[in-house]
C-alpha positions in Angstrom: -8.7 -35.5 -9.7 -6.2 -36.1 -7.1 -4.2 -33.3 -5.5 -1.0 -33.7 -3.3 -1.3 -32.9 0.4 0.7 -29.8 0.0 -1.4 -28.4 -2.6 -4.4 -29.1 -0.8 -3.0 -27.4 2.5 -2.0 -24.3 0.3 -5.4 -24.1 -1.3 -7.2 -24.4 2.1 -5.1 -21.8 3.5 -5.9 -19.5 0.8 -9.4 -19.8 1.2 -9.1 -18.9 5.0 -7.1 -15.9 4.0 -9.6 -14.6 1.3 -11.6 -12.8 4.1 -8.8 -10.7 5.3 -7.5 -7.6 3.4 -5.2 -4.8 4.2 -2.4 -2.9 2.2 0.0 -4.2 -0.3 3.6 -5.6 -0.6 6.8 -3.7 0.6 8.8 -3.6 -2.8 8.6 -2.4 -6.3 10.9 -4.9 -8.1 11.9 -8.3 -7.1 13.6 -11.1 -9.0 14.5 -14.7 -8.1 14.2 -18.5 -8.4 10.9 -20.5 -8.7 11.0 -24.2 -8.0 8.1 -26.7 -8.5 7.6 -30.4 -8.5 8.5 -30.9 -12.1 10.2 -27.6 -13.3 12.5 -24.7 -11.9 13.0 -21.3 -13.5 13.2 -17.4 -12.8 10.5 -15.1 -11.6 10.3 -11.3 -11.7 7.5 -9.1 -10.1 7.2 -5.5 -10.9 4.8 -3.2 -8.9 2.7 -1.2 -11.1 0.1 0.1 -8.8 -0.4 0.3 -5.0 -1.6 -3.2 -4.8 -0.9 -4.6 -8.3 2.1 -6.4 -9.9 3.1 -7.9 -13.1 4.9 -11.1 -12.8 7.0 -12.8 -15.5 7.8 -16.5 -15.0 10.3 -18.5 -17.2 10.3 -22.2 -16.5 12.3 -25.2 -17.7 10.9 -28.6 -17.1 12.1 -32.1 -18.1 10.4 -32.0 -21.6 9.2 -28.3 -22.0 10.1 -24.7 -21.7 7.5 -21.8 -21.0 7.0 -18.2 -20.3 4.2 -16.8 -18.4 2.9 -13.1 -17.8 0.5 -12.5 -14.9 -1.4 -9.7 -13.2 -1.7 -10.0 -9.4 -3.5 -8.1 -6.9 -2.0 -8.1 -3.4 -3.7 -8.0 0.1 -1.7 -7.7 3.3 -2.4 -9.9 6.3 -0.2 -8.9 9.3 1.1 -5.5 8.3 3.0 -5.4 4.8 5.4 -8.4 5.7 2.7 -11.1 5.0 0.4 -10.8 1.9 -1.9 -13.1 0.0 -2.3 -12.5 -3.8 -4.6 -13.5 -6.5 -4.3 -12.9 -10.2 -4.3 -14.4 -13.9 -2.7 -14.3 -17.1 -1.5 -16.4 -19.9 1.5 -18.6 -21.0 3.3 -19.9 -24.0 5.8 -22.7 -24.4 7.2 -25.5 -26.3 7.2 -29.4 -25.5 9.6 -31.9 -26.8 6.9 -34.1 -27.8 4.0 -32.0 -29.2 5.8 -28.7 -30.2 4.2 -25.2 -29.3 1.5 -24.9 -26.7 -0.2 -21.9 -24.7 -2.9 -21.4 -22.2 -4.5 -19.3 -19.6 -3.4 -19.2 -15.9 -4.7 -18.4 -12.4 -2.6 -17.8 -9.5 -3.2 -17.8 -5.8 -0.3 -17.5 -3.3 1.1 -16.4 0.1 4.3 -14.4 0.4 6.4 -13.2 3.4 9.1 -10.4 3.3 11.8 -11.6 5.7 12.7 -8.8 8.3 16.0 -6.9 8.0 16.8 -9.0 4.7 15.6 -7.9 1.1 14.2 -11.4 0.4 10.6 -12.4 -0.3 9.3 -15.9 0.0 6.3 -17.2 -1.7 4.2 -20.2 -2.1 1.6 -20.3 -4.6 -0.7 -22.6 -6.7 -1.1 -21.8 -10.6 -3.9 -23.8 -12.1 -3.8 -23.4 -15.9 -5.9 -24.5 -18.9 -3.9 -25.9 -21.8 -4.3 -25.2 -25.4 -2.5 -27.7 -28.0 -1.0 -29.8 -25.1 -1.6 -33.4 -23.8 -2.5 -32.0 -20.5 -5.6 -30.1 -20.7 -5.6 -28.7 -17.1 -2.7 -28.4 -14.6 -2.6 -27.6 -10.9 1.0 -27.0 -10.1 2.4 -25.6 -6.7 5.7 -23.9 -6.4 8.1 -21.9 -4.1 9.7 -18.8 -5.0 12.6 -17.1 -3.5 13.0 -13.4 -4.7 15.6 -10.7 -3.9 14.1 -7.2 -3.7 16.0 -5.1 -6.4 13.9 -1.9 -5.8 12.4 -1.1 -2.4 8.8 0.5 -2.1 9.8 4.2 -1.5 6.7 6.3 -0.2 8.5 9.5 -0.8 9.3 11.0 -4.2 7.8 12.6 -7.3 6.3 9.2 -8.6 4.3 8.5 -5.3 1.0 9.8 -6.4 1.4 8.0 -9.8 2.2 4.4 -8.2 0.3 4.5 -5.1 -0.7 6.2 -1.8 1.5 6.6 1.3 0.9 4.7 4.3 -1.2 6.3 7.1 1.7 7.5 9.1 3.1 9.4 6.0 -0.4 10.8 5.2 -0.7 12.1 8.9 2.8 13.6 8.9 2.2 15.3 5.7 -1.2 16.5 7.0 0.6 18.1 10.1 3.2 19.7 7.9 0.6 21.3 5.7 -1.2 22.7 8.8 2.0 24.0 10.3 2.7 25.8 7.0 -0.9 27.1 7.0 -0.3 28.4 10.5 3.1 30.1 9.5 1.6 31.7 6.5 -1.4 33.3 8.8 1.3 34.6 11.0 3.0 36.3 8.2 -0.1 37.7 6.8 -1.2 39.6 10.0 -0.6 43.4 9.8 2.8 44.8 10.9 2.7 47.1 13.9 4.1 50.4 13.1 6.3 52.6 15.5 3.2 54.5 16.8 0.9 51.7 17.0 -0.2 50.7 20.5 
């Protein structure tokens, strides 16, 4: 099976990155455009846990339309701006020649959050096993450009539900708890009376 030079480069780069792991991405919700060799469409990512997102992809090709849902695990490389992610899911669609089809997908990619701009760029490969299609296996690569709709806020009442704060927030909260404890201890000390020396 022949793969393009770009696809081989992405795959090789991803294998090298697998040995590195850190924290996750810097956003909760992002949406944008996805462009591949034979198709284009929309992509929406929603963070559901600290390192996990759900991604929905709608694609239009020359002879087909499809929708994909993926669960992805994110791992930081250089802080939270550069991540790699791995995941899997399934898709359904319709082809002009053969009608309906479906299949199972894997995904491996790299994403970069541009500094000072609410935009995320990602490059990925999404191999799929097809059911009811002429192509039983596909190995497409694509570029996605997403706009961050909701940033990842570390403060708030949902912070404990959807993820932990970063180390700086944890240290700051620990210092605040210790200061409150010291303040309470001062208040609990017996008060001196008028005739106490």
